[in-house]
Each structure stands twice: as structure tokens, then as C-alpha cells.
C-alpha positions in Angstrom: -35.6 13.9 14.5 -33.0 14.2 11.9 -30.1 11.9 11.6 -27.3 10.3 9.7 -27.3 6.8 8.2 -24.0 4.7 9.5 -24.6 1.6 9.1 -27.2 -1.2 7.2 -27.5 -4.6 8.5 -30.3 -7.2 6.7 -32.8 -4.3 5.7 -32.1 -2.5 9.5 -30.5 1.3 9.2 -29.1 2.4 11.9 -29.3 6.5 12.3 -27.3 8.8 14.7 -28.8 11.4 16.5 -27.7 15.1 17.2 -27.7 13.8 20.3 -25.3 10.8 20.1 -27.8 8.0 20.0 -28.1 5.9 17.5 -31.4 4.2 16.7 -32.1 1.0 14.8 -34.7 2.3 11.8 -36.7 0.2 9.0 -37.4 2.3 5.9 -41.3 3.6 5.3 -43.0 0.9 2.5 -43.2 4.4 0.8 -39.6 4.3 -0.5 -40.2 1.1 -2.3 -43.2 2.5 -4.2 -41.3 5.4 -5.6 -38.2 3.5 -6.5 -36.5 5.2 -3.5 -33.4 3.1 -1.3 -31.7 4.8 1.8 -27.9 4.6 2.2 -25.3 4.8 3.9 -24.3 8.3 4.3 -28.1 9.8 3.9 -29.3 12.6 6.3 -32.8 11.2 7.1 -36.0 12.4 9.4 -37.2 9.8 11.4 -39.6 8.9 13.8 -39.6 6.8 16.9 -42.5 4.2 18.2 -41.7 2.2 21.4 -37.4 2.4 21.0 -38.5 1.4 17.2 -37.3 4.1 14.3 -38.9 4.8 10.9 -37.3 6.6 8.0 -40.1 9.2 6.9 -37.5 11.1 4.9 -34.2 11.2 2.9 -33.3 14.1 3.0 -31.2 15.7 -0.6 -28.3 14.2 -1.6 -24.9 16.1 -2.1 -23.2 13.4 -3.7 -23.5 9.9 -4.3 -21.4 7.0 -4.8 -23.0 4.0 -6.7 -20.8 1.3 -5.8 -20.2 1.1 -3.3 -24.0 2.5 -2.7 -22.8 5.6 -0.3 -24.1 9.3 0.2 -23.3 12.6 0.9 -19.2 12.2 0.6 -17.4 15.3 0.7 -13.8 13.3 0.2 -12.3 10.9 -1.1 -8.7 10.1 0.3 -7.2 8.1 -2.0 -4.4 5.6 -0.3 -1.6 4.2 -2.5 1.8 2.7 -0.4 5.1 3.9 -1.2 5.7 0.1 -1.9 4.7 -3.6 -0.5 1.9 -3.4 -2.7 4.1 -1.5 -5.4 2.0 1.8 -6.2 -0.3 1.8 -9.2 -1.0 5.5 -10.9 -3.4 3.9 -13.6 -5.3 2.3 -10.6 -5.0 5.5 -8.6 -5.9 7.8 -11.2 -9.0 5.8 -12.0 -10.3 6.7 -8.4 -9.3 10.5 -9.0 -11.2 10.2 -12.0 -14.6 8.7 -10.4 -14.1 11.2 -7.3 -13.8 14.1 -10.1 -17.1 13.3 -11.9 -19.1 12.3 -8.6 -18.4 16.1 -7.0 -16.0 14.9 -4.6 -12.8 16.1 -3.8 -10.1 13.5 -4.0 -7.1 13.7 -1.2 -4.0 11.7 -1.9 -2.4 9.9 0.6 1.0 7.9 0.7 1.6 5.1 3.0 5.0 3.8 4.1 6.4 6.8 4.0 9.1 4.3 6.0 10.0 2.5 2.8 12.0 3.3 0.0 10.2 4.9 -2.6 9.8 6.3 -6.2 10.7 10.5 -5.5 8.3 10.5 -8.3 5.2 10.1 -6.9 4.6 12.5 -4.8 5.6 15.1 -7.1 2.9 13.6 -9.5 0.1 14.1 -7.5 1.1 17.5 -6.2 1.9 18.8 -9.9 -1.4 17.8 -11.0 -3.3 19.6 -7.7 -4.0 17.5 -6.0 -3.7 17.8 -2.0 -1.0 15.0 -1.0 0.4 13.5 2.1 3.3 11.6 3.0 2.8 9.3 6.1 3.9 6.3 7.7 0.7 4.0 9.8 3.9 3.0 11.7 3.8 6.3 13.7 0.7 7.2 15.4 1.5 10.6 15.6 2.4 10.7 11.7 -0.6 9.0 10.9 -2.7 12.0 12.7 -1.5 14.3 10.1 -4.3 13.3 8.3 -7.0 14.5 10.5 -7.0 18.7 9.9 -8.1 17.8 6.0 -10.4 15.5 6.8 -11.8 17.3 10.0 -15.8 17.9 9.8 -16.2 16.1 6.6 -17.2 12.7 5.4 -14.3 11.2 3.9 -14.5 7.9 2.0 -10.8 5.9 2.2 -10.0 3.7 -0.9 -7.5 2.0 -2.3 -5.5 -1.5 -3.1 -6.0 -4.0 0.2 -2.9 -4.4 1.9 -1.9 -0.5 1.4 -2.7 0.3 4.8 -6.4 1.7 4.7 -7.8 0.0 7.8 -4.6 0.9 10.1 -5.0 4.2 9.3 -8.5 4.5 10.3 -7.9 2.3 13.3 -5.4 5.1 14.4 -7.7 7.9 13.4 -10.9 6.8 14.9 -9.2 5.0 17.8 -11.0 1.7 16.7 -8.7 -1.1 16.1 -9.5 -2.3 12.5 -9.3 -5.8 11.1 -6.2 -5.8 8.7 -4.3 -8.1 5.4 -1.3 -9.1 5.1 0.0 -8.4 1.9 0.5 -11.4 -0.2 4.4 -12.3 -1.3 2.9 -13.9 -4.4 0.8 -11.1 -5.8 2.3 -8.5 -3.7 -1.4 -7.4 -3.3 -3.4 -7.6 0.5 -6.6 -9.9 0.9 -9.7 -7.4 1.4 -10.7 -7.3 4.8 -13.2 -4.7 4.9 -16.7 -6.7 5.0 -19.1 -3.9 5.0 -19.5 -0.2 4.1 -20.3 1.5 7.7 -19.2 4.8 9.1 -17.1 5.8 11.6 -17.3 8.6 13.8 -14.0 10.9 14.0 -13.6 12.6 17.9 -12.7 16.0 16.0 -15.6 15.7 14.0 -16.6 14.1 10.9 -16.8 10.4 9.4 -14.7 8.2 7.5 -15.4 5.2 6.0 -13.6 2.2 4.5 -14.5 0.9 0.8 -14.9 -2.7 0.1 -12.9 -3.6 -2.8 -11.1 -2.2 -5.3 -13.3 -2.6 -8.3 -16.5 -0.4 -6.6 -15.4 2.6 -8.1 -16.4 2.7 -12.0 -15.6 5.6 -14.7 -18.7 4.5 -16.9 -20.8 7.9 -17.3 -17.9 10.2 -18.8 -18.0 10.6 -22.3 -14.5 10.3 -23.9 -14.3 14.1 -25.2 -15.1 15.3 -21.5 -12.6 13.3 -20.0 -10.2 16.4 -20.5 -12.4 18.2 -18.0 -11.6 15.6 -15.1 -8.1 16.3 -15.5 -7.0 18.8 -13.4 -3.6 20.1 -14.7 -5.3 19.9 -18.6 -7.7 22.2 -18.2 -6.3 25.2 -18.6 -4.6 24.2 -21.9 -7.6 22.8 -22.9 -7.9 25.9 -25.1 -4.9 26.9 -26.0 -4.7 23.9 -28.7 -4.6 24.2 -32.6 -7.7 22.4 -33.1 -10.9 23.3 -31.2 -11.8 19.9 -29.8 -8.7 18.3 -29.3 -8.5 15.0 -27.8 -4.9 15.1 -27.1 -4.5 11.9 -28.4 -3.3 12.5 -32.1 -3.4 15.8 -33.4 -0.7 18.3 -33.8 0.0 21.1 -32.3 -1.1 19.8 -28.7 -0.9 22.0 -25.8 -1.3 19.0 -23.2 1.3 17.1 -25.3 3.6 19.7 -25.4 3.4 20.2 -21.8 4.1 16.3 -20.9 6.8 16.6 -23.0 8.6 19.4 -21.3 7.5 17.5 -17.7 4.7 20.4 -17.0 2.1 17.3 -17.0 3.1 13.8 -15.2 4.1 11.0 -18.2 2.3 8.8 -15.8 -1.3 10.5 -15.8 -1.1 11.5 -19.5 -0.6 7.6 -20.1 -3.9 7.0 -17.7 -5.7 10.0 -19.9 -5.1 7.6 -22.9 -5.8 4.2 -21.6 -9.0 6.0 -20.2 -10.0 7.9 -23.7 -9.8 4.7 -25.2 -11.8 2.7 -22.6 -14.6 5.6 -22.9 -14.4 5.6 -27.0 -15.8 1.9 -27.0 -18.6 3.0 -25.1 -22.1 4.1 -26.7 -23.5 7.3 -26.3 -27.2 5.1 -25.1 -24.5 3.1 -22.8 -23.8 6.7 -21.0 -27.1 7.4 -19.9 
């Protein structure tokens, strides 16, 4: 019987089967010998004996995130607040980069649209070519604008605490989630998600809240390959004067010209430079 791992606790895996049952399973010892481990989101084959399940086989993974360890994610919904906490575009761009590198579709959700926001925020990500939605979790019908874009997919919700991820997930799944208040001192929420768990959508598909903003890393990307993961730069990469232009210090750079003209958002370019300088310090052997 096939199924999908939706939760893992203390060495037990909870597998949702096509008929809607959730079976508590243990992983066969052979996985340890082969240095394999089942992850949340894995599609697996199981056997059931006396109401006890065993994971017999892990089916090929479409995508994989290592921190948090989840498999077969189709989309990462990056939730940022219009205000309270203030939007952090560098962090948002880090999540986009992580998703692009993993071959996962990034979607931008700007929550708390009922608050006064920087009008450039929406334009920044629409201009970069990303699907961007403006919602308010205070209005359930407004929040449900997310459903058509995540229907039938397995989507991870990511973002700082306090931006409204858990509130949005509660509306989308019909199950109230624990939420955290935004600290008045640091203007950032206290994280409330304790573990990774897939929550089923009534319209089809799954969503999960990712625990902790430090979960997504950009290691594994080489500095000279970074430009390939910024969608708005891809068409310009071959239009620079110098082949292999890093878009940092070279003259006659098509990307820098696009930034000056407003074709590429300045905040996106600043994120690119920050990531480039970080990745330049990583040795090649560390990326293997």
C-alpha cells in the first residue's frame, strides 16, 4: 500500500493512505544500513500487520529541503507582513533563492494588507516575475485567495514569526493554529511551531509551517552561479560586455544598467550583492 508521511514523532511515522486512513509506522532496519531516512512529505510503500505499519520503500523524491527536512515540496509560500514586523526583503530573497536552488516554486504572500505598507514591496516581486498575493488574515475570504494557487500542491509556508503564517494556515485548513504575538521591543514574533507536520487542504493538497527562520540556507550554491537563480537577471546574463560578468564591479554590465533604470529592483540587487559576497568566501570543497 502506498501513502504519504504527514508527521513524525519519536521514531514513528504517520502515513496517510489513499483511502484517508493514517497508519502509525516504523521504518525497516534496512534504511539505517543504507543510510536512508524517511522524511515528512515522502511518498512510501508500507505493509500492515496486526494494525502496525512498516515502511518498506521510499519512493523517488521530486524535491528535497534539508533544514527543515521535508520532501516533495511543490511550492514555498513566503509570507511577509506589510508592517509589524517590518518586511525584511533580504530574508525574503534568501527564501526565494533557497527555493529556486531546490527546484521549488516560490510564491510571495504579503499579509496584513490592511496596514499601511510600502507600495514598492508588491512591485518589487511582481517585477522579478514571482506570483505575489496581497492578503489580510483578518478577512477569511481575503486569505482564501491563496487556495487557487496552492490547490493540489504540497506547499511549505515560511517567514519570520509574527507575520501571520499560523493564522493563514488555520483559515486555509479549518484548524486553528497556535499563534505568537509580535514583540514590541524587537518588532518580531515569537515562533510557535514546534514540529513539521503536513496539514491537508479540503480542496486537495497539503500545507506545512516551517519551524524557525534559520531553517533555509544558501550553502551549496557557487558565487559565479548565483546570477542563474535571480530570475530577473537571467535574460541579461549574456548581454554584458564581459563573458561571465559577476554584475558587481565590471563596466558595461547589463544588470547594473537595469538596476539604474528601475527595470530591476534596487533591493533585489542589494540582496544579490550580499549573497555574492557571502558565497565568495565559501571554498569549493565546502559545496560538495
